[in-house]
C-alpha positions as CSV (number, residue, x, y, z in Angstrom):
1,M,0.0,0.0,0.0
2,T,1.1,3.5,-0.6
3,D,1.4,6.2,2.0
4,L,-1.8,7.9,0.9
5,T,-3.8,4.7,1.0
6,E,-2.7,4.1,4.6
7,R,-3.5,7.7,5.6
8,Y,-6.9,8.1,3.9
9,G,-8.0,4.5,3.3
10,G,-8.9,2.9,0.1
11,R,-9.9,-0.3,-1.5
12,R,-8.1,-3.3,-0.4
13,P,-6.8,-5.5,-3.2
14,R,-8.9,-8.6,-3.9
15,A,-7.7,-12.1,-3.3
16,A,-6.5,-14.1,-6.2
17,G,-10.0,-15.5,-6.9
18,G,-11.5,-12.0,-7.4
19,T,-14.7,-12.8,-5.3
20,A,-17.0,-10.1,-4.1
21,T,-16.8,-9.0,-0.5
22,T,-19.4,-9.9,2.1
23,P,-20.9,-6.4,2.5
24,G,-21.4,-6.3,-1.3
25,R,-23.4,-9.5,-1.2
26,L,-25.5,-8.3,1.8
27,W,-26.3,-5.1,-0.2
28,W,-27.6,-7.2,-3.2
29,F,-29.6,-9.5,-0.9
30,A,-31.2,-6.5,0.8
31,V,-32.2,-5.0,-2.6
32,A,-33.6,-8.3,-3.8
33,A,-35.6,-8.7,-0.6
34,L,-37.0,-5.2,-0.9
35,V,-38.0,-5.8,-4.5
36,I,-39.7,-9.1,-3.7
37,G,-41.4,-7.6,-0.7
38,T,-42.8,-4.7,-2.8
39,V,-44.1,-7.1,-5.5
40,V,-45.8,-9.3,-2.9
41,F,-47.4,-6.3,-1.1
42,W,-48.6,-4.9,-4.4
43,A,-50.0,-8.3,-5.5
44,F,-51.8,-8.9,-2.2
45,F,-53.5,-5.5,-1.9
46,A,-53.8,-4.2,-5.4
47,L,-54.8,-7.3,-7.2
48,N,-57.4,-8.4,-4.5
49,P,-60.6,-7.0,-6.2
50,A,-62.7,-7.4,-3.0
51,A,-60.4,-5.1,-1.2
52,T,-60.9,-2.3,-3.7
53,V,-63.9,-0.1,-2.8
54,E,-64.4,3.3,-4.4
55,A,-67.1,5.9,-3.7
56,Q,-67.7,9.1,-5.7
57,T,-70.2,11.8,-4.9
58,A,-72.1,12.8,-7.9
59,S,-74.2,15.6,-6.2
60,F,-75.7,16.6,-2.9
61,S,-78.4,19.0,-1.8
62,A,-79.5,20.4,1.6
63,P,-82.9,22.0,0.9
64,S,-83.6,22.6,4.6
65,A,-81.9,22.8,8.0
66,D,-83.1,19.3,9.0
67,R,-82.6,17.4,5.7
68,A,-79.8,16.6,3.2
69,T,-79.6,14.2,0.2
70,I,-76.6,12.7,-1.6
71,D,-76.4,11.0,-4.9
72,A,-73.2,8.9,-5.1
73,R,-71.6,6.0,-7.1
74,V,-70.0,3.1,-5.3
75,S,-67.7,0.7,-7.2
76,V,-66.7,-2.8,-6.0
77,Q,-66.4,-6.3,-7.3
78,P,-69.8,-7.7,-8.3
79,G,-71.4,-9.8,-5.6
80,T,-69.8,-8.0,-2.7
81,P,-72.0,-6.7,0.2
82,L,-71.0,-3.2,1.4
83,A,-71.8,-0.7,4.0
84,C,-71.1,3.0,3.5
85,A,-71.0,5.9,6.1
86,I,-72.6,9.1,4.8
87,E,-71.8,12.3,6.6
88,A,-73.1,15.9,6.4
89,H,-71.0,18.9,7.6
90,N,-71.9,22.5,8.3
91,E,-69.8,25.6,7.3
92,R,-67.5,25.0,10.2
93,S,-66.8,21.4,9.3
94,T,-68.8,20.1,12.2
95,S,-70.7,16.9,11.6
96,V,-74.5,17.6,11.5
97,G,-75.7,14.3,10.1
98,Y,-74.5,10.7,9.9
99,R,-76.0,7.5,8.5
100,V,-74.7,4.1,7.7
101,V,-76.4,2.4,4.8
102,E,-75.9,-1.3,3.8
103,L,-75.8,-2.2,0.1
104,P,-76.8,-5.7,-0.9
105,P,-74.6,-7.6,-3.3
106,S,-75.1,-6.5,-6.9
107,E,-74.3,-8.1,-10.2
108,E,-73.0,-4.7,-11.4
109,A,-69.6,-3.3,-10.5
110,H,-71.0,0.2,-10.1
111,Q,-74.0,1.0,-7.9
112,R,-75.8,4.3,-7.7
113,I,-77.1,5.2,-4.3
114,V,-79.3,8.1,-3.2
115,V,-79.4,8.6,0.6
116,D,-81.6,11.0,2.6
117,L,-80.1,12.3,5.9
118,R,-81.7,14.0,8.8
119,T,-79.4,16.8,10.0
120,T,-79.3,19.0,13.1
121,Q,-78.3,22.1,11.2
122,Q,-78.0,23.4,7.7
123,A,-75.5,21.2,5.8
124,S,-73.0,22.8,3.5
125,I,-71.4,19.5,2.3
126,V,-72.6,15.9,2.2
127,Q,-70.1,13.1,1.4
128,V,-69.5,9.4,1.5
129,R,-67.1,9.2,4.4
130,E,-66.1,5.6,3.8
131,C,-67.3,2.2,2.6
132,W,-66.3,-1.2,3.7
133,V,-66.9,-4.9,2.7
134,L,-69.4,-6.7,5.0
135,D,-68.6,-10.1,6.3
136,D,-71.0,-12.8,4.9
């Protein structure tokens, strides 16, 4: 080794066989494990159609201080029973109405739902808070 290599460090010469060092192998094993883990996670959650539930609000109205209506579209794999929580908020984002509706299994992937809510104050927004798959 030269004087600078001793002072600042550097690569050590490989043995006659020219094999990779152990830390280099560990690095490649870690990268391979991360890639495999990512693929397994994606396949389990993204490709499981029953786990994918989407809800979109088409329109809502609040014609009075004690009533609100929402028209929404819920998408899920056909034949999956669902429940959805509908929530109304006032201008200060306080919940003024809440209702859980159960949707029976449908042969269609997209279902249109119209839900009437009773509210405690005038609602400024009505939305589908969340939907989930019901156990059979």
